[in-house]
C-alpha positions, 0 to 999 in steps of 0.5 A, a space after each residue: 209525739 212532740 214534747 210537752 210545753 211548760 211555762 216558766 219565768 223569763 228565759 233570757 239566761 238560757 243557753 245550750 248546756 245550761 240547767 233550768 229549773 221548773 217548779 210551782 204549779 207547772 212543775 207539779 203538773 209536769 211531775 204529778 200529772 204528766 209523770 215526766 221522768 229523766 231522759 224525757 224531752 220537754 219544751 220550757 217557754 216564757 210564752 213571749 217567743 222564747 223556748 228552751 228545748 231539752 231533757 229532763 235531768 232530774 226529778 225532785 219530789 212532786 213539783 220540781 224537775 230540772 232540764 238540760 238545754 239542748 236548743 234555744 229557739 225564738 219565735 218571732 212576732 208574725 206579721 201581719 198581726 191578727 187581733 179578734 175583738 170578741 163579743 162576750 158569749 154566754 156561758 163558757 163559750 167565751 173560754 171555748 172561743 179563746 181556746 180554739 182561736 189560740 190553737 189556730 194562731 190568733 195573736 191577741 183577743 179583746 173582750 167586748 161587752 156589746 150592747 146585745 150581749 146577754 153576758 156582762 162582766 161586772 166587778 168581781 165577776 168580770 175579773 174572774 171571767 177575764 182570768 178564765 180567758 187568759 188561763 184558756 189562752 195560756 193552756 191552749 198555747 201550751 197544747 198547740 206548742 206555741 212559744 208566743 202566746 196571744 195577749 188577752 186584753 182588758 175588756 174594751 168599750 165600744 168607743 175603745 174598740 173603734 179607736 183600736 179599729 182606726 189604728 188598724 192596717 185593715 179592720 172588719 166587722 163580721 156580719 151576715 149581711 156584709 156585702 163583701 166576703 172576707 175571702 175576697 178582701 184585699 189584705 196587707 202582708 204587714 201591719 195589724 189586722 183587726 176583726 170584730 166578732 158580735 154577740 149572739 144578737 148581732 152587732 147593733 146598728 149603732 155599733 155598726 155605724 161607730 165602727 164604720 166611721 173608724 174604718 171597719 166595714 161589714 164582711 161575711 164569712 160565708 153562706 152559713 151563720 156561725 156562733 159567736 164562739 166559732 166565727 172568730 176561729 173561722 175568720 182567723 183560719 181564713 186570714 192565716 191562709 190568705 196572708 201566707 202565715 199558713 203557707 
C-alpha cells in the first residue's frame, strides 16, 4: 500500500535527514484516525508540488507526530494545463464533480453560476459552498497521492468566464449538439486548455454566443448525455490521454 499523504505548511527547508512535524487537524487525523505508528511511511506535501517522503519517528499525544525525511520530490506543473469551468450542480453533486476531477488530474476548477443553474451561490451560502469545493479538492488530492492540488477559484460570472476562454490556447464548451467530437479536436501540447461544463438545463443560447465570441466552440463528448457532475471528469480523462499526460 502506498504511503498516506498529509498536508503541511511550506516545505522550503525540507531536506534528506531533516525532521518535520505534523500537527493540528492533519496531525490529529494521522494519529487518532489513521493510527500511524513509529516506523510507518508517510508523505507530507504543501499541495503546491513539493513532497517530503519519510518515516514516522515519534508520536506525541493525539495530534502530533514527527517524520524523518528520506526523500524530497518536486512535481512540476503539468502541461498543457487543464481548467474546467463547472456550472453549479444541485445538492452535493458539485463536491462530487470536484472530487472526481481532482482524482483524475484536473489542474484548476472554476465555479460558474450559469443562467440555467437551479443552485445559486449567494452571500454566506456561497462562501460555505466554495469552502466545501476547496475541501473536496484538498481531500481528493491527498487520496489520489497528488503533490500538486488543483486550484478552486472564486465563482466567475459569464463575462469573466468569457475572458478566461479568450486567453486559453484551446477553449471548448461541452454541448450535446456540438458538431465536432472533443476526441477529434486539434489540441496543443503546451498552454492552457479550458473546458466549460454547463448545468442540468444546458448552456443557454446567449451564453453559447458569448463563449463563441471568446473563441470557445461547442464540442460533444459522445452519443450519451452525461450529468453535469460527471461530464467534466470524462472530458478531463479524454484530454489527459490525448495530450500524453497519461502516457
